[in-house]
TORVEXVO-338943 format. One record per atom (N, C-alpha, C, CB): residue in one letter; x, y, z negated. Coordinates in steps of 0.1 Angstrom, whole numbers, padded with zeros to 4 digits, always signed. Glycine has a CB too. Example, Ala and Ser with C-alpha at 12.3 -4.5 7.8 and 13.67 -1.06 7.14 Angstrom:
A+0132-0057-0078;A+0123-0045-0078;A+0132-0033-0078;A+0113-0045-0090;S+0128-0022-0071;S+0137-0011-0071;S+0129+0000-0079;S+0141-0006-0057;
//
This chain:
X-0005-0074-0151;X-0011-0082-0140;X-0025-0077-0136;X-0012-0097-0145;X-0028-0079-0123;X-0040-0073-0117;X-0047-0085-0111;X-0037-0062-0107;X-0060-0085-0113;X-0069-0094-0106;X-0075-0086-0094;X-0080-0100-0115;X-0072-0091-0082;X-0078-0084-0070;X-0089-0093-0065;X-0067-0082-0059;X-0101-0087-0063;X-0113-0095-0059;X-0117-0090-0045;X-0124-0093-0069;X-0118-0099-0035;X-0122-0096-0022;X-0131-0106-0016;X-0109-0095-0013;X-0142-0101-0010;X-0151-0111-0004;X-0150-0110+0011;X-0166-0108-0008;X-0151-0121+0018;X-0149-0121+0033;X-0159-0130+0040;X-0134-0126+0036;X-0160-0127+0053;X-0167-0136+0062;X-0160-0134+0076;X-0183-0133+0063;X-0152-0144+0080;X-0145-0144+0092;X-0135-0133+0093;X-0155-0143+0104;X-0132-0128+0105;X-0122-0117+0107;X-0108-0122+0103;X-0126-0104+0099;X-0103-0132+0109;X-0091-0138+0105;X-0079-0128+0107;X-0088-0151+0113;X-0079-0121+0118;X-0068-0112+0121;X-0067-0101+0110;X-0069-0106+0134;X-0079-0095+0106;X-0080-0085+0096;X-0075-0091+0083;X-0094-0079+0095;X-0079-0103+0080;X-0075-0109+0067;X-0060-0111+0066;X-0083-0122+0065;X-0054-0115+0078;X-0040-0117+0078;X-0032-0104+0075;X-0035-0123+0091;X-0037-0093+0082;X-0031-0080+0080;X-0033-0075+0066;X-0036-0070+0090;X-0045-0077+0060;X-0047-0073+0046;X-0038-0080+0037;X-0062-0077+0042;X-0036-0093+0038;X-0027-0101+0030;X-0013-0097+0031;X-0028-0116+0033;X-0009-0094+0044;X+0005-0089+0046;X+0008-0076+0039;X+0007-0087+0061;X-0001-0067+0039;X+0001-0054+0032;X+0000-0055+0017;X-0010-0044+0037;X-0009-0064+0012;X-0009-0066-0002;X+0004-0072-0007;X-0021-0076-0006;X+0009-0082+0000;X+0022-0088-0004;X+0033-0078-0003;X+0025-0100+0005;X+0034-0070+0007;X+0045-0061+0009;X+0045-0049-0001;X+0045-0056+0023;X+0033-0044-0004;X+0032-0031-0010;X+0027-0031-0025;X+0024-0022-0002;X+0023-0042-0030;X+0018-0043-0044;X+0030-0044-0053;X+0009-0055-0046;X+0031-0035-0063;X+0042-0034-0073;X+0041-0045-0083;X+0043-0020-0079;X+0030-0046-0090;X+0029-0056-0101;X+0025-0070-0096;X+0018-0050-0111;X+0028-0080-0104;X+0023-0093-0101;X+0007-0093-0101;X+0028-0103-0112;X+0001-0101-0092;X-0013-0100-0091;X-0018-0114-0087;X-0018-0090-0080;X-0031-0116-0091;X-0038-0128-0086;X-0048-0123-0075;X-0045-0136-0097;X-0049-0130-0064;X-0059-0127-0054;X-0070-0137-0055;X-0053-0126-0040;X-0082-0132-0057;X-0094-0140-0058;X-0103-0137-0046;X-0103-0138-0071;X-0105-0147-0037;X-0112-0145-0025;X-0125-0152-0025;X-0104-0149-0012;X-0136-0145-0022;X-0149-0152-0021;X-0152-0153-0006;X-0160-0143-0029;X-0152-0165-0001;X-0155-0167+0013;X-0169-0171+0015;X-0145-0178+0018;X-0176-0163+0024;X-0190-0166+0027;X-0192-0173+0040;X-0197-0152+0027;X-0189-0186+0040;X-0191-0195+0051;X-0184-0191+0064;X-0206-0195+0054;X-0171-0187+0062;X-0163-0184+0074;X-0161-0196+0083;X-0149-0178+0070;X-0160-0193+0096;X-0158-0204+0106;X-0146-0203+0115;X-0171-0205+0114;X-0138-0192+0113;X-0127-0189+0122;X-0113-0192+0117;X-0128-0174+0126;X-0112-0200+0106;X-0099-0203+0100;X-0096-0194+0088;X-0089-0201+0110;X-0105-0184+0085;X-0103-0176+0073;X-0102-0183+0060;X-0114-0165+0072;X-0111-0193+0058;X-0112-0201+0046;X-0099-0208+0044;X-0124-0210+0046;X-0094-0215+0055;X-0082-0222+0054;X-0070-0213+0051;X-0079-0230+0067;X-0070-0201+0058;X-0059-0191+0056;X-0058-0187+0041;X-0061-0179+0064;X-0069-0184+0035;X-0069-0180+0021;X-0066-0191+0011;X-0082-0172+0018;X-0070-0203+0015;X-0067-0214+0006;X-0052-0216+0005;X-0074-0227+0012;X-0045-0212+0016;X-0030-0212+0016;X-0024-0201+0009;X-0025-0213+0030;X-0030-0189+0009;X-0024-0177+0005;X-0030-0170-0008;X-0024-0167+0016;X-0042-0173-0011;X-0048-0167-0023;X-0046-0176-0035;X-0063-0164-0020;X-0048-0170-0047;X-0047-0177-0059;X-0059-0185-0062;X-0043-0168-0070;X-0071-0179-0060;X-0084-0185-0062;X-0092-0183-0050;X-0090-0180-0075;X-0099-0194-0045;X-0108-0192-0034;X-0121-0198-0038;X-0103-0199-0021;X-0132-0190-0038;X-0145-0195-0041;X-0152-0196-0027;X-0153-0185-0050;X-0156-0208-0023;X-0161-0210-0010;X-0176-0212-0011;X-0155-0223-0004;X-0184-0201-0007;X-0198-0202-0006;X-0202-0208+0007;X-0204-0188-0007;X-0213-0216+0006;X-0217-0223+0018;X-0227-0214+0027;X-0225-0236+0015;X-0231-0203+0021;X-0239-0193+0028;X-0234-0179+0025;X-0254-0194+0023;X-0240-0169+0032;X-0235-0156+0031;X-0242-0148+0020;X-0236-0149+0045;X-0235-0145+0010;X-0241-0137-0001;X-0237-0122+0000;X-0237-0142-0015;X-0245-0113-0005;X-0242-0099-0005;X-0231-0095-0014;X-0255-0091-0009;X-0226-0083-0011;X-0214-0078-0018;X-0214-0079-0033;X-0212-0063-0014;X-0224-0074-0040;X-0224-0074-0055;X-0224-0088-0061;X-0236-0066-0060;X-0231-0097-0054;X-0231-0111-0059;X-0217-0116-0059;X-0241-0119-0050;X-0210-0114-0048;X-0196-0119-0046;X-0187-0112-0056;X-0191-0116-0032;X-0189-0099-0059;X-0180-0093-0069;X-0181-0099-0083;X-0183-0078-0069;X-0194-0102-0086;X-0196-0109-0099;X-0190-0123-0100;X-0211-0109-0102;X-0190-0130-0088;X-0183-0143-0088;X-0169-0141-0091;X-0186-0149-0074;X-0163-0131-0085;X-0149-0128-0087;X-0145-0124-0101;X-0144-0117-0077;X-0154-0116-0107;X-0152-0112-0121;X-0151-0124-0130;X-0163-0102-0126;X-0160-0133-0128;X-0161-0145-0137;X-0148-0154-0135;X-0173-0154-0133;X-0142-0153-0124;X-0129-0161-0122;X-0117-0153-0126;X-0128-0165-0107;X-0118-0140-0128;X-0106-0132-0130;X-0100-0134-0144;X-0109-0117-0128;X-0087-0134-0144;X-0080-0136-0157;X-0074-0124-0164;X-0068-0146-0155;X-0074-0112-0157;X-0066-0101-0162;X-0075-0089-0165;X-0056-0097-0152;X-0069-0079-0172;X-0076-0068-0177;X-0079-0058-0166;X-0068-0061-0188;X-0070-0057-0156;X-0072-0047-0145;X-0079-0055-0133;X-0059-0041-0140;X-0090-0049-0129;X-0098-0056-0118;X-0098-0046-0106;X-0112-0059-0123;X-0093-0051-0095;X-0093-0042-0083;X-0103-0049-0073;X-0079-0041-0077;X-0113-0042-0069;X-0123-0046-0060;X-0120-0040-0046;X-0138-0043-0064;X-0114-0048-0038;X-0108-0043-0025;X-0116-0050-0013;X-0093-0045-0024;X-0120-0042-0003;X-0125-0048+0009;X-0113-0055+0016;X-0131-0037+0018;X-0117-0064+0025;X-0106-0070+0033;X-0102-0061+0045;X-0111-0083+0038;X-0110-0051+0048;X-0106-0043+0060;X-0099-0030+0056;X-0119-0040+0068;X-0089-0031+0048;X-0081-0020+0043;X-0066-0023+0044;X-0085-0016+0029;X-0058-0012+0044;X-0044-0013+0043;X-0040-0006+0030;X-0037-0008+0056;X-0034-0013+0021;X-0029-0006+0009;X-0016+0001+0012;X-0027-0016-0003;X-0013+0012+0004;X-0001+0020+0006;X+0010+0015-0004;X-0004+0035+0003;X+0023+0018-0002;X+0033+0014-0010;X+0031+0018-0025;X+0047+0020-0006;X+0032+0008-0034;X+0030+0010-0048;X+0016+0016-0052;X+0041+0019-0054;X+0006+0012-0044;X-0007+0016-0047;X-0012+0014-0061;X-0017+0010-0037;X-0008+0002-0066;X-0013-0002-0079;X-0005+0005-0090;X-0011-0017-0081;X+0008+0007-0089;X+0016+0014-0099;X+0011+0028-0100;X+0031+0013-0095;X+0010+0035-0088;X+0006+0049-0088;X-0008+0051-0094;X+0007+0054-0074;X-0017+0042-0090;X-0031+0043-0095;X-0032+0041-0110;X-0040+0033-0088;X-0025+0032-0115;X-0025+0030-0130;X-0019+0041-0137;X-0018+0017-0134;X-0009+0048-0131;X-0003+0060-0137;X-0013+0071-0137;X+0009+0064-0130;X-0021+0072-0127;X-0032+0082-0126;X-0042+0080-0137;X-0038+0082-0112;X-0046+0067-0138;X-0056+0064-0148;X-0051+0066-0162;X-0060+0049-0146;X-0039+0063-0165;X-0033+0066-0178;X-0032+0081-0181;X-0019+0060-0179;X-0028+0088-0171;X-0027+0103-0174;X-0040+0110-0176;X-0020+0109-0162;X-0051+0105-0170;X-0063+0112-0171;X-0073+0104-0180;X-0069+0114-0157;X-0069+0093-0186;X-0078+0086-0195;X-0090+0080-0188;X-0083+0095-0206;X-0087+0074-0176;X-0098+0068-0168;X-0099+0053-0170;X-0096+0071-0153;X-0111+0048-0170;X-0113+0034-0171;X-0118+0028-0157;X-0123+0030-0181;X-0122+0037-0148;X-0127+0033-0135;X-0123+0044-0125;X-0142+0030-0135;X-0118+0040-0114;X-0113+0050-0104;X-0114+0044-0090;X-0099+0054-0108;X-0111+0052-0080;X-0111+0048-0066;X-0100+0055-0059;X-0125+0051-0060;X-0097+0051-0047;X-0086+0056-0040;X-0090+0066-0029;X-0078+0044-0033;X-0082+0075-0026;X-0084+0084-0014;X-0083+0075-0002;X-0074+0095-0013;X-0093+0076+0007;X-0093+0069+0020;X-0098+0078+0031;X-0103+0057+0019;X-0098+0074+0043;X-0103+0082+0054;X-0119+0083+0053;X-0100+0075+0067;X-0125+0076+0043;X-0139+0078+0040;X-0141+0090+0031;X-0145+0066+0034;X-0132+0093+0022;X-0134+0103+0012;X-0120+0109+0008;X-0141+0097+0000;X-0119+0122+0010;X-0106+0128+0006;X-0109+0140-0004;X-0099+0133+0019;X-0099+0149-0005;X-0099+0159-0015;X-0111+0169-0012;X-0086+0166-0015;X-0115+0171+0000;X-0126+0179+0003;X-0132+0175+0017;X-0122+0194+0004;X-0144+0180+0020;X-0151+0175+0031;X-0144+0179+0044;X-0165+0181+0031;X-0138+0191+0045;X-0131+0195+0057;X-0120+0186+0061;X-0126+0209+0055;X-0112+0182+0051;X-0101+0173+0053;X-0105+0159+0057;X-0092+0172+0041;X-0116+0154+0051;X-0121+0141+0054;X-0127+0141+0068;X-0133+0138+0044;X-0134+0151+0072;X-0140+0151+0085;X-0129+0151+0096;X-0149+0163+0087;X-0119+0159+0093;X-0108+0160+0103;X-0101+0147+0105;X-0098+0171+0099;X-0098+0140+0094;X-0091+0127+0095;X-0100+0117+0101;X-0086+0123+0081;X-0112+0117+0098;X-0122+0107+0103;X-0124+0109+0118;X-0135+0108+0095;X-0124+0122+0122;X-0125+0124+0137;X-0113+0118+0144;X-0126+0139+0140;X-0101+0120+0138;X-0089+0114+0145;X-0090+0099+0145;X-0077+0118+0137;X-0095+0093+0134;X-0096+0078+0134;X-0106+0073+0144;X-0101+0074+0120;X-0117+0080+0146;X-0127+0075+0156;X-0121+0076+0170;X-0140+0083+0155;X-0113+0087+0173;X-0107+0089+0186;X-0097+0077+0189;X-0101+0102+0187;X-0092+0072+0178;X-0082+0061+0180;X-0089+0047+0180;X-0071+0062+0169;X-0098+0045+0170;X-0104+0032+0168;X-0112+0027+0180;X-0112+0032+0156;X-0121+0035+0185;X-0130+0030+0195;X-0124+0027+0208;X-0141+0040+0197;X-0115+0035+0214;X-0109+0031+0226;X-0100+0019+0225;X-0101+0043+0232;X-0092+0018+0214;X-0083+0007+0211;X-0092-0006+0210;X-0075+0009+0199;X-0102-0005+0202;X-0111-0017+0200;X-0117-0021+0213;X-0122-0013+0190;X-0121-0012+0222;X-0127-0015+0235;X-0117-0022+0244;X-0133-0003+0241;X-0105-0018+0243;X-0095-0023+0252;X-0089-0037+0247;X-0083-0013+0254;X-0087-0037+0234;X-0079-0048+0229;X-0086-0057+0218;X-0066-0043+0223;X-0098-0053+0215;X-0106-0061+0205;X-0102-0058+0191;X-0104-0076+0208;X-0104-0067+0182;X-0101-0065+0168;X-0092-0076+0162;X-0114-0064+0160;X-0083-0081+0170;X-0073-0090+0165;X-0063-0083+0157;X-0067-0098+0176;X-0054-0090+0151;X-0043-0085+0142;X-0035-0074+0150;X-0035-0095+0137;X-0031-0078+0162;X-0022-0069+0170;X-0029-0055+0173;X-0018-0075+0183;X-0042-0056+0177;X-0050-0044+0179;X-0051-0036+0167;X-0063-0047+0185;X-0054-0042+0155;X-0055-0035+0143;X-0042-0028+0139;X-0059-0044+0132;X-0031-0035+0141;X-0018-0028+0138;X-0015-0016+0148;X-0006-0039+0140;X-0019-0018+0160;X-0018-0007+0170;X-0026+0005+0165;X-0022-0011+0184;X-0038+0003+0161;X-0047+0014+0156;X-0040+0022+0145;X-0060+0009+0151;X-0034+0014+0135;X-0027+0020+0124;X-0015+0028+0128;X-0024+0010+0114;X-0007+0023+0138;X+0005+0030+0142;X+0001+0043+0149;X+0013+0021+0152;X-0010+0043+0158;X-0014+0055+0165;X-0020+0065+0155;X-0025+0051+0175;X-0026+0060+0144;X-0032+0069+0134;X-0022+0076+0126;X-0042+0061+0126;X-0012+0068+0121;X-0003+0074+0110;X+0011+0074+0114;X-0005+0065+0098;X+0015+0068+0125;X+0029+0067+0128;X+0036+0058+0118;X+0036+0081+0128;X+0046+0064+0111;X+0052+0056+0100;X+0043+0056+0088;X+0066+0061+0097;X+0038+0044+0085;X+0028+0043+0074;X+0034+0047+0060;X+0022+0029+0073;X+0046+0042+0057;X+0052+0045+0044;X+0055+0060+0043;X+0065+0037+0043;X+0060+0066+0054;X+0063+0080+0053;X+0050+0089+0052;X+0071+0085+0066;X+0040+0085+0059;X+0027+0092+0058;X+0021+0092+0044;X+0017+0087+0068;X+0021+0080+0038;X+0016+0079+0025;X+0024+0086+0014;X+0014+0064+0021;X+0037+0086+0016;X+0046+0093+0007;X+0044+0108+0008;X+0061+0089+0010;X+0042+0113+0020;X+0040+0128+0021;X+0027+0131+0014;X+0039+0131+0036;X+0017+0123+0015;X+0004+0126+0009;X+0006+0126-0007;X-0007+0116+0013;X+0013+0116-0011;X+0015+0115-0026;X+0023+0127-0031;X+0022+0102-0029;X+0033+0131-0023;X+0040+0143-0028;X+0032+0155-0028;X+0052+0145-0018;X+0022+0156-0019;X+0013+0168-0018;X+0003+0168-0030;X+0006+0168-0005;X-0003+0156-0033;X-0014+0156-0042;X-0011+0149-0056;X-0026+0148-0036;X+0000+0141-0056;X+0004+0135-0068;X-0006+0128-0076;X+0010+0146-0077;X-0008+0131-0088;X-0018+0124-0097;X-0031+0132-0098;X-0012+0122-0111;X-0034+0139-0088;X-0046+0147-0088;X-0059+0138-0087;X-0047+0157-0077;X-0070+0143-0092;X-0082+0135-0092;X-0094+0145-0088;X-0085+0128-0105;X-0105+0139-0084;X-0118+0146-0082;X-0129+0136-0084;X-0119+0153-0068;X-0140+0140-0088;X-0151+0131-0091;X-0156+0125-0078;X-0163+0138-0099;X-0159+0112-0077;X-0163+0105-0065;X-0157+0092-0063;X-0162+0114-0053;X-0159+0086-0052;X-0153+0073-0049;X-0153+0069-0035;X-0161+0062-0057;X-0145+0060-0031;X-0145+0053-0018;X-0149+0038-0021;X-0132+0054-0010;X-0160+0034-0015;X-0165+0021-0019;X-0157+0009-0015;X-0179+0019-0013;X-0147+0012-0005;X-0139+0001-0001;X-0128-0003-0011;X-0133+0004+0012;X-0126+0005-0021;X-0114+0003-0030;X-0117+0009-0044;X-0101+0008-0024;X-0121+0001-0053;X-0125+0005-0066;X-0116-0003-0076;X-0140+0004-0069;X-0112+0003-0087;X-0103-0004-0097;X-0108+0000-0110;X-0088+0000-0095;X-0108-0009-0120;X-0113-0006-0133;X-0106-0015-0143;X-0129-0008-0134;X-0107-0010-0156;X-0103-0019-0167;X-0115-0027-0171;X-0097-0010-0179;X-0113-0038-0178;X-0124-0046-0183;X-0133-0038-0193;X-0119-0059-0190;X-0127-0028-0200;X-0134-0020-0209;X-0145-0013-0202;X-0125-0010-0216;X-0143-0009-0189;X-0153-0002-0181;X-0165-0012-0178;X-0148+0004-0168;X-0161-0024-0175;X-0171-0034-0171;X-0179-0037-0184;X-0164-0047-0166;X-0173-0037-0195;X-0180-0040-0208;X-0190-0029-0211;X-0171-0042-0219;X-0187-0017-0207;X-0196-0005-0210;X-0207-0004-0199;X-0188+0008-0210;X-0203-0007-0187;X-0213-0004-0176;X-0220-0016-0172;X-0205+0001-0164;X-0215-0028-0175;X-0222-0041-0171;X-0217-0045-0158;X-0237-0039-0171;X-0221-0057-0154;X-0217-0063-0141;X-0223-0055-0129;X-0221-0078-0140;X-0218-0059-0117;X-0224-0053-0105;X-0239-0057-0104;X-0216-0058-0092;X-0247-0047-0100;X-0261-0050-0099;X-0264-0057-0086;X-0270-0037-0100;X-0268-0070-0087;X-0269-0078-0076;X-0282-0075-0068;X-0269-0093-0079;X-0290-0066-0073;X-0302-0062-0065;X-0299-0051-0055;X-0313-0057-0075;X-0287-0046-0055;X-0284-0034-0047;X-0273-0037-0038;X-0281-0022-0056;X-0275-0036-0025;X-0264-0037-0015;X-0255-0025-0016;X-0269-0039-0001;X-0261-0013-0020;X-0253-0001-0022;X-0248-0001-0037;X-0261+0011-0019;X-0242-0013-0041;X-0238-0014-0055;X-0226-0005-0059;X-0235-0029-0058;X-0218-0001-0049;X-0207+0008-0052;X-0213+0022-0057;X-0198+0010-0040;X-0223+0027-0050;X-0230+0039-0054;X-0236+0037-0068;X-0241+0043-0044;X-0242+0026-0070;X-0249+0023-0083;X-0238+0023-0094;X-0256+0010-0083;X-0227+0017-0092;X-0216+0017-0102;X-0211+0031-0105;X-0204+0008-0097;X-0210+0039-0095;X-0206+0053-0097;X-0217+0060-0105;X-0204+0061-0084;X-0230+0058-0101;X-0241+0064-0108;X-0241+0060-0123;X-0254+0061-0102;X-0238+0047-0126;X-0238+0043-0140;X-0227+0049-0148;X-0237+0027-0140;X-0215+0051-0141;X-0204+0057-0149;X-0208+0072-0151;X-0191+0056-0141;X-0214+0078-0142;X-0218+0092-0143;X-0229+0094-0154;X-0223+0098-0130;X-0239+0085-0154;X-0250+0085-0163;X-0245+0083-0177;X-0260+0075-0160;X-0236+0073-0179;X-0231+0070-0192;X-0222+0081-0198;X-0223+0057-0192;X-0214+0088-0189;X-0206+0099-0193;X-0215+0110-0199;X-0197+0104-0182;X-0226+0112-0193;X-0235+0123-0197;X-0243+0119-0209;X-0245+0127-0186;X-0247+0106-0210;X-0256+0102-0221;X-0248+0098-0234;X-0264+0090-0216;X-0237+0091-0232;X-0229+0086-0244;X-0215+0092-0245;X-0228+0071-0243;X-0210+0097-0234;X-0197+0103-0235;X-0185+0095-0238;X-0198+0114-0244;X-0186+0081-0236;X-0175+0073-0240;X-0168+0067-0228;X-0180+0061-0248;X-0171+0073-0216;X-0164+0069-0204;X-0165+0081-0194;X-0170+0056-0197;X-0155+0083-0186;X-0155+0093-0176;X-0161+0088-0163;X-0141+0099-0173;X-0168+0097-0155;X-0173+0092-0142;X-0162+0087-0133;X-0181+0103-0135;X-0165+0078-0124;X-0155+0073-0115;X-0149+0085-0107;X-0162+0063-0105;X-0136+0084-0107;X-0128+0095-0101;X-0120+0090-0089;X-0118+0101-0111;X-0118+0099-0079;X-0110+0096-0068;X-0096+0101-0070;X-0116+0102-0055;X-0086+0092-0068;X-0072+0096-0070;X-0067+0102-0056;X-0063+0084-0074;X-0066+0115-0055;X-0064+0121-0042;X-0051+0119-0036;X-0066+0136-0044;X-0041+0115-0044;X-0027+0113-0039;X-0024+0098-0035;X-0017+0117-0048;X-0033+0089-0039;X-0030+0074-0037;X-0039+0070-0026;X-0032+0066-0050;X-0034+0067-0014;X-0042+0066-0002;X-0043+0051+0002;X-0036+0074+0009;X-0054+0047+0007;X-0057+0034+0013;X-0064+0037+0026;X-0065+0025+0004;X-0060+0030+0037;X-0067+0031+0050;X-0079+0021+0050;X-0057+0029+0062;X-0090+0026+0055;X-0102+0017+0057;X-0105+0017+0072;X-0114+0023+0048;X-0106+0005+0077;X-0110+0003+0091;X-0124+0007+0094;X-0107-0011+0095;X-0132+0008+0085;X-0146+0013+0086;X-0155+0005+0096;X-0145+0028+0091;X-0164-0002+0090;X-0175-0008+0097;X-0171-0020+0106;X-0182+0002+0106;X-0158-0023+0107;X-0154-0035+0114;X-0161-0047+0108;X-0139-0037+0115;X-0162-0047+0094;X-0168-0058+0087;X-0183-0058+0089;X-0164-0058+0072;X-0189-0046+0087;X-0204-0045+0087;X-0209-0047+0101;X-0208-0032+0081;X-0202-0044+0111;X-0207-0046+0125;X-0203-0059+0131;X-0201-0035+0133;X-0195-0067+0124;X-0192-0080+0129;X-0204-0089+0128;X-0180-0086+0121;X-0205-0099+0137;X-0217-0108+0137;X-0215-0117+0125;X-0218-0116+0150;X-0225-0117+0116;X-0225-0125+0104;X-0239-0130+0101;X-0218-0118+0093;X-0240-0141+0094;X-0253-0145+0090;X-0260-0135+0080;X-0253-0159+0083;X-0273-0135+0080;X-0280-0126+0071;X-0277-0130+0056;X-0295-0127+0073;X-0278-0120+0047;X-0275-0123+0033;X-0287-0132+0028;X-0274-0110+0025;X-0284-0143+0021;X-0294-0152+0017;X-0302-0146+0005;X-0288-0165+0012;X-0296-0136-0002;X-0302-0129-0013;X-0309-0116-0009;X-0292-0127-0024;X-0310-0113+0004;X-0315-0100+0008;X-0329-0097+0003;X-0315-0099+0023;X-0337-0107+0001;X-0351-0105-0003;X-0352-0099-0017;X-0359-0118-0003;X-0341-0100-0025;X-0341-0095-0039;X-0336-0081-0040;X-0332-0104-0047;X-0332-0075-0028;X-0326-0062-0029;X-0336-0051-0030;X-0318-0060-0017;X-0332-0040-0038;X-0340-0028-0039;X-0331-0016-0035;X-0345-0026-0054;X-0337-0005-0033;X-0330+0007-0029;X-0324+0015-0042;X-0338+0017-0021;X-0315+0024-0039;X-0310+0032-0050;X-0321+0040-0056;X-0298+0041-0045;X-0330+0045-0048;X-0341+0054-0053;X-0351+0045-0061;X-0349+0060-0041;X-0353+0033-0058;X-0361+0024-0066;X-0356+0023-0080;X-0362+0010-0060;X-0343+0023-0081;X-0336+0021-0095;X-0334+0035-0102;X-0323+0014-0093;X-0330+0045-0094;X-0325+0057-0100;X-0335+0069-0099;X-0312+0061-0094;X-0345+0068-0090;X-0354+0079-0088;X-0347+0092-0084;X-0362+0081-0100;X-0351+0103-0090;X-0345+0116-0086;X-0330+0117-0090;X-0353+0127-0093;X-0326+0109-0099;X-0312+0109-0103;X-0303+0105-0091;X-0309+0100-0115;X-0308+0097-0082;X-0300+0092-0071;X-0296+0104-0063;X-0308+0082-0062;X-0305+0113-0060;X-0301+0125-0052;X-0292+0134-0060;X-0314+0133-0049;X-0295+0136-0073;X-0286+0145-0081;X-0272+0140-0082;X-0292+0146-0095;X-0270+0127-0085;X-0257+0122-0087;X-0249+0121-0074;X-0257+0108-0094;X-0257+0119-0063;X-0251+0118-0050;X-0244+0131-0045;X-0261+0113-0039;X-0249+0142-0051;X-0243+0155-0048;X-0229+0156-0052;X-0251+0166-0054;X-0225+0149-0063;X-0212+0149-0068;X-0203+0141-0059;X-0211+0143-0083;X-0208+0131-0053;X-0200+0123-0043;X-0197+0131-0031;X-0207+0110-0039;X-0207+0138-0026;X-0205+0145-0013;X-0197+0158-0014;X-0219+0149-0008;X-0196+0164-0026;X-0188+0176-0028;X-0174+0174-0030;X-0194+0184-0040;
//
């Protein structure tokens, strides 16, 4: 069983599509824990009908705060932290857990159009995505139908595209992560601690902590990207949507405030 944790604010069409793909393509039984940050467009009501647990915040909290809310509610050993603006691929969970088992990983991430096997491949795919996303968004908005059209123009047959990629890269890994989709065992959380609520860039911080602990104590591997298990990320549709300011923003610090020179050093592993 998998506990999937997702925080949202509005974007009903995106949330409907996210739920549709989760239901269609997840292999194992799962519980969906949704943290709703004061949605006003029917999103809260939608997830009260379709999610297993809904935590309804009356104000808009930042990403790491919401992830910790989800962790406290989660019942299972496998924790998947997924953005709402993604499309999962067929058997994403089964294939990722096989990757983690084969390589002895406690924390991992998925290949996405944000991060692939190398920078050249990532830039090429991301250029294609931008050529599709912006004109489609300008013409048709960001409702469910427009989002589906973007995906069809980008990939054609989604199942076939993802299968070809899996056949090419299989259970391959490389060090790094895509922040939109991170998965871990509870043992990783016990070693690394909860999400740092002082950092909006908490996904980078989580990777840095896994990297640092691997070097200092050697009892965990750095977060790895599963190059053959793909998830599409709509990129910035969430961050650019109109939303209330984070009520906890005054508490935030930068990665450099916390990590100093290590932030630059560890970030080189993400970029390569």
